[in-house]
PyMOL commands that place a pseudoatom at each C-alpha (Angstrom):
pseudoatom trace, name=CA, resn=MET, resi=1, chain=A, elem=C, hetatm=0, pos=[0.000, 0.000, 0.000]
pseudoatom trace, name=CA, resn=PRO, resi=2, chain=A, elem=C, hetatm=0, pos=[1.587, 3.298, -1.051]
pseudoatom trace, name=CA, resn=ILE, resi=3, chain=A, elem=C, hetatm=0, pos=[1.995, 6.199, 1.339]
pseudoatom trace, name=CA, resn=GLN, resi=4, chain=A, elem=C, hetatm=0, pos=[-0.907, 8.617, 1.213]
pseudoatom trace, name=CA, resn=GLU, resi=5, chain=A, elem=C, hetatm=0, pos=[-0.223, 12.255, 0.370]
pseudoatom trace, name=CA, resn=HIS, resi=6, chain=A, elem=C, hetatm=0, pos=[-1.708, 13.479, 3.667]
pseudoatom trace, name=CA, resn=GLU, resi=7, chain=A, elem=C, hetatm=0, pos=[0.765, 11.295, 5.606]
pseudoatom trace, name=CA, resn=ILE, resi=8, chain=A, elem=C, hetatm=0, pos=[3.805, 13.064, 4.166]
pseudoatom trace, name=CA, resn=HIS, resi=9, chain=A, elem=C, hetatm=0, pos=[5.229, 15.958, 6.227]
pseudoatom trace, name=CA, resn=TRP, resi=10, chain=A, elem=C, hetatm=0, pos=[7.873, 18.047, 4.534]
pseudoatom trace, name=CA, resn=ILE, resi=11, chain=A, elem=C, hetatm=0, pos=[10.539, 19.474, 6.810]
pseudoatom trace, name=CA, resn=GLU, resi=12, chain=A, elem=C, hetatm=0, pos=[12.226, 22.751, 6.060]
pseudoatom trace, name=CA, resn=GLU, resi=13, chain=A, elem=C, hetatm=0, pos=[16.010, 22.710, 6.222]
pseudoatom trace, name=CA, resn=PRO, resi=14, chain=A, elem=C, hetatm=0, pos=[17.156, 25.195, 8.860]
pseudoatom trace, name=CA, resn=GLU, resi=15, chain=A, elem=C, hetatm=0, pos=[19.059, 28.197, 7.597]
pseudoatom trace, name=CA, resn=ILE, resi=16, chain=A, elem=C, hetatm=0, pos=[22.613, 28.472, 8.845]
pseudoatom trace, name=CA, resn=GLY, resi=17, chain=A, elem=C, hetatm=0, pos=[23.751, 31.970, 9.625]
pseudoatom trace, name=CA, resn=PHE, resi=18, chain=A, elem=C, hetatm=0, pos=[27.269, 33.418, 9.569]
pseudoatom trace, name=CA, resn=TRP, resi=19, chain=A, elem=C, hetatm=0, pos=[27.896, 32.528, 13.236]
pseudoatom trace, name=CA, resn=GLU, resi=20, chain=A, elem=C, hetatm=0, pos=[27.056, 28.805, 12.782]
pseudoatom trace, name=CA, resn=ALA, resi=21, chain=A, elem=C, hetatm=0, pos=[28.884, 28.619, 9.438]
pseudoatom trace, name=CA, resn=SER, resi=22, chain=A, elem=C, hetatm=0, pos=[32.100, 29.917, 11.046]
pseudoatom trace, name=CA, resn=LEU, resi=23, chain=A, elem=C, hetatm=0, pos=[32.202, 26.808, 13.330]
pseudoatom trace, name=CA, resn=LEU, resi=24, chain=A, elem=C, hetatm=0, pos=[33.156, 29.021, 16.296]
pseudoatom trace, name=CA, resn=PRO, resi=25, chain=A, elem=C, hetatm=0, pos=[30.366, 27.686, 18.583]
pseudoatom trace, name=CA, resn=GLY, resi=26, chain=A, elem=C, hetatm=0, pos=[31.535, 24.106, 17.970]
pseudoatom trace, name=CA, resn=ILE, resi=27, chain=A, elem=C, hetatm=0, pos=[35.180, 24.981, 18.595]
pseudoatom trace, name=CA, resn=ALA, resi=28, chain=A, elem=C, hetatm=0, pos=[34.292, 26.810, 21.802]
pseudoatom trace, name=CA, resn=ALA, resi=29, chain=A, elem=C, hetatm=0, pos=[32.255, 23.816, 23.041]
pseudoatom trace, name=CA, resn=GLY, resi=30, chain=A, elem=C, hetatm=0, pos=[35.195, 21.492, 22.310]
pseudoatom trace, name=CA, resn=ILE, resi=31, chain=A, elem=C, hetatm=0, pos=[37.666, 23.681, 24.192]
pseudoatom trace, name=CA, resn=ARG, resi=32, chain=A, elem=C, hetatm=0, pos=[35.233, 23.926, 27.126]
pseudoatom trace, name=CA, resn=THR, resi=33, chain=A, elem=C, hetatm=0, pos=[34.959, 20.104, 27.283]
pseudoatom trace, name=CA, resn=THR, resi=34, chain=A, elem=C, hetatm=0, pos=[38.742, 19.706, 27.102]
pseudoatom trace, name=CA, resn=LEU, resi=35, chain=A, elem=C, hetatm=0, pos=[39.326, 22.176, 29.927]
pseudoatom trace, name=CA, resn=ARG, resi=36, chain=A, elem=C, hetatm=0, pos=[36.667, 20.533, 32.070]
pseudoatom trace, name=CA, resn=HIS, resi=37, chain=A, elem=C, hetatm=0, pos=[38.388, 17.137, 31.705]
pseudoatom trace, name=CA, resn=MET, resi=38, chain=A, elem=C, hetatm=0, pos=[41.879, 18.549, 32.296]
pseudoatom trace, name=CA, resn=PHE, resi=39, chain=A, elem=C, hetatm=0, pos=[41.077, 19.853, 35.779]
pseudoatom trace, name=CA, resn=ARG, resi=40, chain=A, elem=C, hetatm=0, pos=[38.966, 16.950, 36.999]
pseudoatom trace, name=CA, resn=GLU, resi=41, chain=A, elem=C, hetatm=0, pos=[39.942, 14.164, 39.357]
pseudoatom trace, name=CA, resn=PRO, resi=42, chain=A, elem=C, hetatm=0, pos=[42.314, 11.566, 37.914]
pseudoatom trace, name=CA, resn=SER, resi=43, chain=A, elem=C, hetatm=0, pos=[40.743, 8.946, 35.703]
pseudoatom trace, name=CA, resn=VAL, resi=44, chain=A, elem=C, hetatm=0, pos=[40.137, 5.359, 36.733]
pseudoatom trace, name=CA, resn=THR, resi=45, chain=A, elem=C, hetatm=0, pos=[41.874, 3.829, 33.737]
pseudoatom trace, name=CA, resn=GLN, resi=46, chain=A, elem=C, hetatm=0, pos=[43.195, 0.342, 34.415]
pseudoatom trace, name=CA, resn=GLU, resi=47, chain=A, elem=C, hetatm=0, pos=[46.698, -0.365, 33.143]
pseudoatom trace, name=CA, resn=TYR, resi=48, chain=A, elem=C, hetatm=0, pos=[45.797, -3.583, 31.353]
pseudoatom trace, name=CA, resn=PRO, resi=49, chain=A, elem=C, hetatm=0, pos=[47.631, -5.959, 30.653]
pseudoatom trace, name=CA, resn=GLU, resi=50, chain=A, elem=C, hetatm=0, pos=[50.229, -5.005, 33.265]
pseudoatom trace, name=CA, resn=VAL, resi=51, chain=A, elem=C, hetatm=0, pos=[47.559, -4.887, 35.977]
pseudoatom trace, name=CA, resn=LYS, resi=52, chain=A, elem=C, hetatm=0, pos=[44.944, -7.626, 35.743]
pseudoatom trace, name=CA, resn=PRO, resi=53, chain=A, elem=C, hetatm=0, pos=[41.370, -6.444, 36.362]
pseudoatom trace, name=CA, resn=ASP, resi=54, chain=A, elem=C, hetatm=0, pos=[39.492, -7.502, 39.472]
pseudoatom trace, name=CA, resn=LEU, resi=55, chain=A, elem=C, hetatm=0, pos=[36.433, -9.138, 37.952]
pseudoatom trace, name=CA, resn=PRO, resi=56, chain=A, elem=C, hetatm=0, pos=[33.129, -9.528, 39.786]
pseudoatom trace, name=CA, resn=ALA, resi=57, chain=A, elem=C, hetatm=0, pos=[32.041, -12.990, 40.900]
pseudoatom trace, name=CA, resn=ASN, resi=58, chain=A, elem=C, hetatm=0, pos=[29.308, -13.138, 38.252]
pseudoatom trace, name=CA, resn=TYR, resi=59, chain=A, elem=C, hetatm=0, pos=[31.595, -12.335, 35.295]
pseudoatom trace, name=CA, resn=ARG, resi=60, chain=A, elem=C, hetatm=0, pos=[30.794, -14.440, 32.221]
pseudoatom trace, name=CA, resn=GLY, resi=61, chain=A, elem=C, hetatm=0, pos=[33.917, -15.441, 30.305]
pseudoatom trace, name=CA, resn=VAL, resi=62, chain=A, elem=C, hetatm=0, pos=[35.109, -18.549, 28.469]
pseudoatom trace, name=CA, resn=HIS, resi=63, chain=A, elem=C, hetatm=0, pos=[32.956, -21.683, 28.730]
pseudoatom trace, name=CA, resn=ARG, resi=64, chain=A, elem=C, hetatm=0, pos=[33.925, -24.933, 30.376]
pseudoatom trace, name=CA, resn=LEU, resi=65, chain=A, elem=C, hetatm=0, pos=[32.432, -28.408, 30.521]
pseudoatom trace, name=CA, resn=ASN, resi=66, chain=A, elem=C, hetatm=0, pos=[32.398, -29.769, 34.051]
pseudoatom trace, name=CA, resn=ARG, resi=67, chain=A, elem=C, hetatm=0, pos=[33.465, -33.257, 35.091]
pseudoatom trace, name=CA, resn=ASP, resi=68, chain=A, elem=C, hetatm=0, pos=[31.502, -35.454, 37.473]
pseudoatom trace, name=CA, resn=ASP, resi=69, chain=A, elem=C, hetatm=0, pos=[32.992, -37.053, 40.583]
pseudoatom trace, name=CA, resn=GLN, resi=70, chain=A, elem=C, hetatm=0, pos=[34.406, -39.922, 38.478]
pseudoatom trace, name=CA, resn=GLY, resi=71, chain=A, elem=C, hetatm=0, pos=[36.222, -37.578, 36.082]
pseudoatom trace, name=CA, resn=ARG, resi=72, chain=A, elem=C, hetatm=0, pos=[33.802, -38.115, 33.181]
pseudoatom trace, name=CA, resn=VAL, resi=73, chain=A, elem=C, hetatm=0, pos=[32.123, -35.344, 31.252]
pseudoatom trace, name=CA, resn=LYS, resi=74, chain=A, elem=C, hetatm=0, pos=[29.057, -34.273, 33.236]
pseudoatom trace, name=CA, resn=CYS, resi=75, chain=A, elem=C, hetatm=0, pos=[26.985, -33.500, 30.135]
pseudoatom trace, name=CA, resn=VAL, resi=76, chain=A, elem=C, hetatm=0, pos=[24.116, -35.884, 29.347]
pseudoatom trace, name=CA, resn=ALA, resi=77, chain=A, elem=C, hetatm=0, pos=[23.618, -34.585, 25.772]
pseudoatom trace, name=CA, resn=CYS, resi=78, chain=A, elem=C, hetatm=0, pos=[20.092, -33.325, 26.383]
pseudoatom trace, name=CA, resn=PHE, resi=79, chain=A, elem=C, hetatm=0, pos=[20.551, -30.449, 23.864]
pseudoatom trace, name=CA, resn=LEU, resi=80, chain=A, elem=C, hetatm=0, pos=[18.906, -27.906, 26.181]
pseudoatom trace, name=CA, resn=CYS, resi=81, chain=A, elem=C, hetatm=0, pos=[21.942, -25.602, 26.039]
pseudoatom trace, name=CA, resn=ALA, resi=82, chain=A, elem=C, hetatm=0, pos=[21.984, -25.681, 22.234]
pseudoatom trace, name=CA, resn=THR, resi=83, chain=A, elem=C, hetatm=0, pos=[18.229, -25.041, 22.158]
pseudoatom trace, name=CA, resn=ALA, resi=84, chain=A, elem=C, hetatm=0, pos=[18.447, -22.107, 24.581]
pseudoatom trace, name=CA, resn=CYS, resi=85, chain=A, elem=C, hetatm=0, pos=[21.425, -20.479, 22.817]
pseudoatom trace, name=CA, resn=PRO, resi=86, chain=A, elem=C, hetatm=0, pos=[20.262, -17.321, 20.974]
pseudoatom trace, name=CA, resn=ALA, resi=87, chain=A, elem=C, hetatm=0, pos=[23.459, -17.223, 18.887]
pseudoatom trace, name=CA, resn=ASN, resi=88, chain=A, elem=C, hetatm=0, pos=[23.253, -20.875, 17.762]
pseudoatom trace, name=CA, resn=CYS, resi=89, chain=A, elem=C, hetatm=0, pos=[26.909, -21.392, 18.594]
pseudoatom trace, name=CA, resn=ILE, resi=90, chain=A, elem=C, hetatm=0, pos=[26.648, -24.806, 20.305]
pseudoatom trace, name=CA, resn=GLU, resi=91, chain=A, elem=C, hetatm=0, pos=[26.742, -28.050, 18.332]
pseudoatom trace, name=CA, resn=ILE, resi=92, chain=A, elem=C, hetatm=0, pos=[26.314, -31.402, 20.034]
pseudoatom trace, name=CA, resn=VAL, resi=93, chain=A, elem=C, hetatm=0, pos=[26.383, -34.927, 18.639]
pseudoatom trace, name=CA, resn=ALA, resi=94, chain=A, elem=C, hetatm=0, pos=[25.049, -37.464, 21.139]
pseudoatom trace, name=CA, resn=ALA, resi=95, chain=A, elem=C, hetatm=0, pos=[26.138, -41.080, 21.473]
pseudoatom trace, name=CA, resn=GLU, resi=96, chain=A, elem=C, hetatm=0, pos=[25.176, -44.048, 23.603]
pseudoatom trace, name=CA, resn=THR, resi=97, chain=A, elem=C, hetatm=0, pos=[27.149, -44.008, 26.817]
pseudoatom trace, name=CA, resn=PRO, resi=98, chain=A, elem=C, hetatm=0, pos=[29.279, -46.906, 28.064]
pseudoatom trace, name=CA, resn=TRP, resi=99, chain=A, elem=C, hetatm=0, pos=[28.279, -46.041, 31.641]
pseudoatom trace, name=CA, resn=PRO, resi=100, chain=A, elem=C, hetatm=0, pos=[25.193, -47.548, 33.277]
pseudoatom trace, name=CA, resn=ASP, resi=101, chain=A, elem=C, hetatm=0, pos=[24.087, -44.375, 35.093]
pseudoatom trace, name=CA, resn=ARG, resi=102, chain=A, elem=C, hetatm=0, pos=[23.033, -42.389, 32.008]
pseudoatom trace, name=CA, resn=ASP, resi=103, chain=A, elem=C, hetatm=0, pos=[21.709, -42.909, 28.505]
pseudoatom trace, name=CA, resn=LYS, resi=104, chain=A, elem=C, hetatm=0, pos=[23.730, -40.444, 26.416]
pseudoatom trace, name=CA, resn=TYR, resi=105, chain=A, elem=C, hetatm=0, pos=[26.884, -38.386, 26.488]
pseudoatom trace, name=CA, resn=PRO, resi=106, chain=A, elem=C, hetatm=0, pos=[28.246, -35.862, 23.980]
pseudoatom trace, name=CA, resn=GLU, resi=107, chain=A, elem=C, hetatm=0, pos=[30.365, -37.612, 21.372]
pseudoatom trace, name=CA, resn=THR, resi=108, chain=A, elem=C, hetatm=0, pos=[31.211, -34.142, 20.068]
pseudoatom trace, name=CA, resn=PHE, resi=109, chain=A, elem=C, hetatm=0, pos=[30.484, -30.854, 21.797]
pseudoatom trace, name=CA, resn=VAL, resi=110, chain=A, elem=C, hetatm=0, pos=[31.619, -27.671, 20.030]
pseudoatom trace, name=CA, resn=ILE, resi=111, chain=A, elem=C, hetatm=0, pos=[31.133, -24.032, 21.024]
pseudoatom trace, name=CA, resn=ASP, resi=112, chain=A, elem=C, hetatm=0, pos=[32.041, -21.270, 18.569]
pseudoatom trace, name=CA, resn=GLU, resi=113, chain=A, elem=C, hetatm=0, pos=[33.490, -18.690, 20.967]
pseudoatom trace, name=CA, resn=LEU, resi=114, chain=A, elem=C, hetatm=0, pos=[33.527, -16.011, 18.238]
pseudoatom trace, name=CA, resn=ARG, resi=115, chain=A, elem=C, hetatm=0, pos=[29.820, -16.387, 17.652]
pseudoatom trace, name=CA, resn=CYS, resi=116, chain=A, elem=C, hetatm=0, pos=[28.860, -16.603, 21.327]
pseudoatom trace, name=CA, resn=ILE, resi=117, chain=A, elem=C, hetatm=0, pos=[27.399, -13.511, 22.998]
pseudoatom trace, name=CA, resn=TYR, resi=118, chain=A, elem=C, hetatm=0, pos=[28.209, -14.781, 26.525]
pseudoatom trace, name=CA, resn=CYS, resi=119, chain=A, elem=C, hetatm=0, pos=[24.643, -14.373, 27.737]
pseudoatom trace, name=CA, resn=GLY, resi=120, chain=A, elem=C, hetatm=0, pos=[24.698, -17.396, 30.049]
pseudoatom trace, name=CA, resn=MET, resi=121, chain=A, elem=C, hetatm=0, pos=[21.514, -18.965, 28.667]
pseudoatom trace, name=CA, resn=CYS, resi=122, chain=A, elem=C, hetatm=0, pos=[23.314, -22.294, 28.121]
pseudoatom trace, name=CA, resn=GLU, resi=123, chain=A, elem=C, hetatm=0, pos=[24.388, -22.301, 31.735]
pseudoatom trace, name=CA, resn=GLU, resi=124, chain=A, elem=C, hetatm=0, pos=[20.857, -21.565, 32.933]
pseudoatom trace, name=CA, resn=ALA, resi=125, chain=A, elem=C, hetatm=0, pos=[19.292, -24.226, 30.710]
pseudoatom trace, name=CA, resn=CYS, resi=126, chain=A, elem=C, hetatm=0, pos=[21.600, -27.078, 31.724]
pseudoatom trace, name=CA, resn=PRO, resi=127, chain=A, elem=C, hetatm=0, pos=[19.775, -29.428, 34.117]
pseudoatom trace, name=CA, resn=VAL, resi=128, chain=A, elem=C, hetatm=0, pos=[22.984, -31.064, 35.425]
pseudoatom trace, name=CA, resn=ASP, resi=129, chain=A, elem=C, hetatm=0, pos=[25.315, -28.020, 35.694]
pseudoatom trace, name=CA, resn=ALA, resi=130, chain=A, elem=C, hetatm=0, pos=[27.557, -29.430, 32.974]
pseudoatom trace, name=CA, resn=ILE, resi=131, chain=A, elem=C, hetatm=0, pos=[28.372, -26.122, 31.257]
pseudoatom trace, name=CA, resn=GLU, resi=132, chain=A, elem=C, hetatm=0, pos=[29.545, -22.956, 32.991]
pseudoatom trace, name=CA, resn=LEU, resi=133, chain=A, elem=C, hetatm=0, pos=[31.043, -19.626, 32.079]
pseudoatom trace, name=CA, resn=THR, resi=134, chain=A, elem=C, hetatm=0, pos=[34.357, -19.001, 33.833]
pseudoatom trace, name=CA, resn=SER, resi=135, chain=A, elem=C, hetatm=0, pos=[36.201, -15.811, 34.712]
pseudoatom trace, name=CA, resn=ILE, resi=136, chain=A, elem=C, hetatm=0, pos=[38.727, -16.241, 31.874]
pseudoatom trace, name=CA, resn=TYR, resi=137, chain=A, elem=C, hetatm=0, pos=[38.453, -13.086, 29.778]
pseudoatom trace, name=CA, resn=ASP, resi=138, chain=A, elem=C, hetatm=0, pos=[41.628, -12.944, 27.661]
pseudoatom trace, name=CA, resn=LEU, resi=139, chain=A, elem=C, hetatm=0, pos=[40.542, -15.139, 24.797]
pseudoatom trace, name=CA, resn=THR, resi=140, chain=A, elem=C, hetatm=0, pos=[42.664, -14.994, 21.660]
pseudoatom trace, name=CA, resn=GLY, resi=141, chain=A, elem=C, hetatm=0, pos=[43.255, -17.071, 18.582]
pseudoatom trace, name=CA, resn=LYS, resi=142, chain=A, elem=C, hetatm=0, pos=[45.061, -16.773, 15.273]
pseudoatom trace, name=CA, resn=SER, resi=143, chain=A, elem=C, hetatm=0, pos=[42.297, -18.368, 13.241]
pseudoatom trace, name=CA, resn=ARG, resi=144, chain=A, elem=C, hetatm=0, pos=[38.593, -19.079, 13.418]
pseudoatom trace, name=CA, resn=GLN, resi=145, chain=A, elem=C, hetatm=0, pos=[39.369, -22.772, 13.861]
pseudoatom trace, name=CA, resn=GLU, resi=146, chain=A, elem=C, hetatm=0, pos=[41.274, -22.041, 17.086]
pseudoatom trace, name=CA, resn=MET, resi=147, chain=A, elem=C, hetatm=0, pos=[38.168, -20.369, 18.489]
pseudoatom trace, name=CA, resn=LEU, resi=148, chain=A, elem=C, hetatm=0, pos=[36.026, -23.473, 18.062]
pseudoatom trace, name=CA, resn=PHE, resi=149, chain=A, elem=C, hetatm=0, pos=[36.209, -25.073, 21.509]
pseudoatom trace, name=CA, resn=ASP, resi=150, chain=A, elem=C, hetatm=0, pos=[35.573, -28.817, 21.297]
pseudoatom trace, name=CA, resn=ARG, resi=151, chain=A, elem=C, hetatm=0, pos=[34.800, -31.164, 24.178]
pseudoatom trace, name=CA, resn=GLU, resi=152, chain=A, elem=C, hetatm=0, pos=[38.447, -31.816, 25.054]
pseudoatom trace, name=CA, resn=LYS, resi=153, chain=A, elem=C, hetatm=0, pos=[39.323, -28.125, 25.056]
pseudoatom trace, name=CA, resn=LEU, resi=154, chain=A, elem=C, hetatm=0, pos=[36.289, -27.284, 27.214]
pseudoatom trace, name=CA, resn=LEU, resi=155, chain=A, elem=C, hetatm=0, pos=[37.259, -30.031, 29.664]
pseudoatom trace, name=CA, resn=SER, resi=156, chain=A, elem=C, hetatm=0, pos=[40.815, -28.663, 29.772]
pseudoatom trace, name=CA, resn=VAL, resi=157, chain=A, elem=C, hetatm=0, pos=[39.375, -25.265, 30.730]
pseudoatom trace, name=CA, resn=TYR, resi=158, chain=A, elem=C, hetatm=0, pos=[37.640, -27.065, 33.611]
pseudoatom trace, name=CA, resn=ASP, resi=159, chain=A, elem=C, hetatm=0, pos=[40.934, -28.692, 34.656]
pseudoatom trace, name=CA, resn=GLU, resi=160, chain=A, elem=C, hetatm=0, pos=[42.622, -25.277, 34.521]
pseudoatom trace, name=CA, resn=THR, resi=161, chain=A, elem=C, hetatm=0, pos=[39.984, -23.393, 36.494]
pseudoatom trace, name=CA, resn=VAL, resi=162, chain=A, elem=C, hetatm=0, pos=[38.616, -25.916, 38.997]
pseudoatom trace, name=CA, resn=ASP, resi=163, chain=A, elem=C, hetatm=0, pos=[41.341, -25.226, 41.573]
pseudoatom trace, name=CA, resn=SER, resi=164, chain=A, elem=C, hetatm=0, pos=[41.924, -21.562, 40.730]
pseudoatom trace, name=CA, resn=GLY, resi=165, chain=A, elem=C, hetatm=0, pos=[39.748, -20.183, 43.522]
pseudoatom trace, name=CA, resn=LYS, resi=166, chain=A, elem=C, hetatm=0, pos=[37.678, -18.198, 41.002]
pseudoatom trace, name=CA, resn=ASP, resi=167, chain=A, elem=C, hetatm=0, pos=[35.216, -20.968, 40.298]
pseudoatom trace, name=CA, resn=PRO, resi=168, chain=A, elem=C, hetatm=0, pos=[31.843, -19.840, 38.893]
pseudoatom trace, name=CA, resn=ILE, resi=169, chain=A, elem=C, hetatm=0, pos=[29.295, -19.462, 41.680]
pseudoatom trace, name=CA, resn=ARG, resi=170, chain=A, elem=C, hetatm=0, pos=[26.114, -19.148, 39.641]
pseudoatom trace, name=CA, resn=THR, resi=171, chain=A, elem=C, hetatm=0, pos=[25.225, -22.812, 39.245]
pseudoatom trace, name=CA, resn=ARG, resi=172, chain=A, elem=C, hetatm=0, pos=[26.334, -24.373, 42.500]
pseudoatom trace, name=CA, resn=SER, resi=173, chain=A, elem=C, hetatm=0, pos=[23.430, -26.573, 43.432]
pseudoatom trace, name=CA, resn=GLY, resi=174, chain=A, elem=C, hetatm=0, pos=[22.462, -30.186, 44.064]
pseudoatom trace, name=CA, resn=GLU, resi=175, chain=A, elem=C, hetatm=0, pos=[24.100, -33.235, 42.558]
pseudoatom trace, name=CA, resn=LEU, resi=176, chain=A, elem=C, hetatm=0, pos=[21.582, -33.356, 39.718]
pseudoatom trace, name=CA, resn=GLY, resi=177, chain=A, elem=C, hetatm=0, pos=[21.294, -29.625, 39.185]
pseudoatom trace, name=CA, resn=PRO, resi=178, chain=A, elem=C, hetatm=0, pos=[19.095, -26.683, 40.192]
pseudoatom trace, name=CA, resn=ALA, resi=179, chain=A, elem=C, hetatm=0, pos=[15.831, -28.557, 39.616]
pseudoatom trace, name=CA, resn=SER, resi=180, chain=A, elem=C, hetatm=0, pos=[16.768, -31.285, 42.091]
pseudoatom trace, name=CA, resn=THR, resi=181, chain=A, elem=C, hetatm=0, pos=[17.501, -28.740, 44.800]
pseudoatom trace, name=CA, resn=LEU, resi=182, chain=A, elem=C, hetatm=0, pos=[14.096, -27.132, 44.294]
pseudoatom trace, name=CA, resn=LEU, resi=183, chain=A, elem=C, hetatm=0, pos=[12.337, -30.497, 44.423]
pseudoatom trace, name=CA, resn=GLU, resi=184, chain=A, elem=C, hetatm=0, pos=[14.122, -31.450, 47.648]
pseudoatom trace, name=CA, resn=ALA, resi=185, chain=A, elem=C, hetatm=0, pos=[13.074, -28.172, 49.246]
pseudoatom trace, name=CA, resn=LYS, resi=186, chain=A, elem=C, hetatm=0, pos=[9.412, -28.669, 48.300]
pseudoatom trace, name=CA, resn=GLY, resi=187, chain=A, elem=C, hetatm=0, pos=[9.294, -32.309, 49.301]
pseudoatom trace, name=CA, resn=PRO, resi=188, chain=A, elem=C, hetatm=0, pos=[7.838, -35.200, 47.326]
pseudoatom trace, name=CA, resn=ALA, resi=189, chain=A, elem=C, hetatm=0, pos=[5.073, -34.544, 44.841]
pseudoatom trace, name=CA, resn=THR, resi=190, chain=A, elem=C, hetatm=0, pos=[1.580, -35.414, 46.016]
for i in range(1, 190): cmd.bond("trace and resi %d" % i, "trace and resi %d" % (i + 1))
show_as sticks, trace
zoom trace
């Protein structure tokens, strides 16, 4: 449907006088801003990378896949993290597990760290607390392929960070995950 003639509002271009055309008001405003910043309190610039930043406890950095108490990958390949991910950066291929306590495990688990927006939705969706965002912030790579974190690389991030003292605190809950803790608190279903 075309735009109706009565819906169009023409705007007159403002006329610029000699004072505005000389750019003097803009230059004066710039000098005023510069002087205001020169005589203010010192800035709070951090001298990174010489001084490492003190990150808050809820900082969301590089992902990790957690291990269970037997050293196996904690993930049960339920695909909830991949489903919840708004950036579609998680790819999982499930396989039958050789262990009797679960049905599936991730044969491949890949996160594209360049595509990820670090929102934490994968962490929230995981029913067994298998995936977490750590406090590692200095993520670099020479190629796109280096930024694809597979299962082994994500487990190595867990091995690196588990004893660092800066463990993620968002998903600490029961053995089976946040849902199990809520069910225990409510009691058995009636």
